C-alpha positions in Angstrom: -1.0 -29.1 -62.9 -0.6 -25.1 -64.1 1.0 -22.6 -61.9 -1.0 -19.7 -61.0 0.3 -16.2 -60.4 -0.2 -15.2 -56.8 -2.7 -12.2 -56.9 -1.9 -9.2 -55.4 -4.1 -7.6 -53.2 -5.3 -4.1 -54.7 -5.5 -1.5 -51.8 -8.3 0.9 -51.3 -8.4 4.4 -52.3 -10.7 7.3 -50.7 -11.5 10.3 -53.0 -14.1 12.7 -51.9 -15.1 10.7 -48.9 -15.8 7.7 -50.9 -13.7 4.5 -50.4 -13.6 2.1 -53.2 -10.6 -0.5 -54.4 -8.1 0.9 -57.0 -8.3 -0.3 -60.4 -5.3 -2.1 -61.3 -4.2 0.9 -63.3 -4.5 2.9 -60.3 -2.5 0.8 -58.2 0.3 0.6 -60.9 0.5 4.4 -61.1 0.4 4.5 -56.9 3.5 2.0 -57.2 5.2 3.9 -59.8 4.8 7.1 -57.5 6.2 5.3 -54.5 9.3 4.4 -56.4 9.6 7.9 -57.7 9.3 9.1 -54.1 11.7 6.6 -52.8 14.6 7.5 -55.4 14.0 11.3 -55.0 14.5 10.6 -50.9 17.6 8.6 -51.7 18.9 11.3 -54.0 18.5 14.1 -51.8 21.8 15.7 -50.4 21.5 17.0 -46.6 21.6 20.8 -46.1 24.2 19.9 -43.0 25.3 16.8 -41.1 27.0 16.6 -37.7 30.7 17.5 -37.7 31.4 13.7 -36.1 29.4 12.2 -39.1 31.5 14.5 -41.7 34.7 13.7 -40.0 33.9 9.8 -40.2 33.0 10.2 -43.8 36.2 11.7 -44.7 38.1 9.1 -42.5 36.5 6.4 -44.7 37.6 8.1 -47.8 41.2 8.5 -46.4 40.7 12.5 -46.6 40.2 13.6 -43.0 44.0 14.3 -42.4 44.2 16.3 -45.7 41.5 18.6 -44.2 44.0 19.6 -41.5 46.8 20.0 -44.0 44.8 22.1 -46.2 43.7 24.4 -43.4 47.2 24.7 -42.2 48.2 26.1 -45.5 45.8 28.5 -45.8 46.7 32.3 -45.6 45.7 34.3 -42.7 43.1 35.3 -41.9 41.5 32.6 -43.6 43.2 30.0 -42.0 42.1 31.0 -38.6 38.7 31.3 -39.7 38.7 27.9 -41.2 40.3 26.2 -38.1 37.7 27.8 -35.9 34.8 26.6 -38.2 36.5 22.9 -38.6 37.2 22.5 -34.6 34.3 24.1 -33.0 31.4 23.9 -35.3 28.7 21.2 -34.4 27.5 20.8 -37.9 28.8 21.0 -41.4 26.6 23.0 -43.7 27.0 21.6 -47.7 26.8 25.4 -49.0 29.3 26.9 -46.4 32.1 28.4 -48.4 34.7 26.4 -46.5 33.1 23.2 -47.8 33.4 24.4 -51.6 37.1 25.4 -50.9 38.1 22.2 -49.1 36.3 20.1 -51.9 38.3 22.0 -54.6 41.5 21.6 -53.1 40.8 17.9 -52.4 39.7 17.5 -55.9 36.0 16.7 -55.1 33.6 18.6 -57.4 30.0 18.9 -56.4 28.8 15.4 -57.1 31.4 13.9 -55.1 30.6 16.5 -52.2 26.9 15.6 -52.3 27.7 12.0 -52.2 30.1 12.7 -49.3 27.2 14.4 -47.4 24.7 11.8 -48.4 27.2 9.0 -46.9 27.9 11.2 -43.8 24.2 11.6 -43.0 23.8 7.8 -43.2 26.2 6.8 -40.6 24.7 6.0 -37.3 
């Protein structure tokens, strides 16, 4: 007895109001586009995350306490501005100058900061 490859149902497509079944080639292209979109969405860096999620992501990497230390070591008036932003903001913006400064001092390059933001965004 020979094994048969299970057939995959090819979905329909609607072009200019006419519905027909996709060709196998169209279906493969459609699946490739879906994969590309999913990968693009996974690579997306959120523009901002909640402060709670940002702190949890930093905690997960052992960096949370270091942020307070870095802010405390800043010269005035930068220290007070950073402290206000860190303690009273509801969200953290990826492009905020404080994030760039903290990242540099903590040894995080852009890719590491992007990954931290992705991780924070995924925290429930």
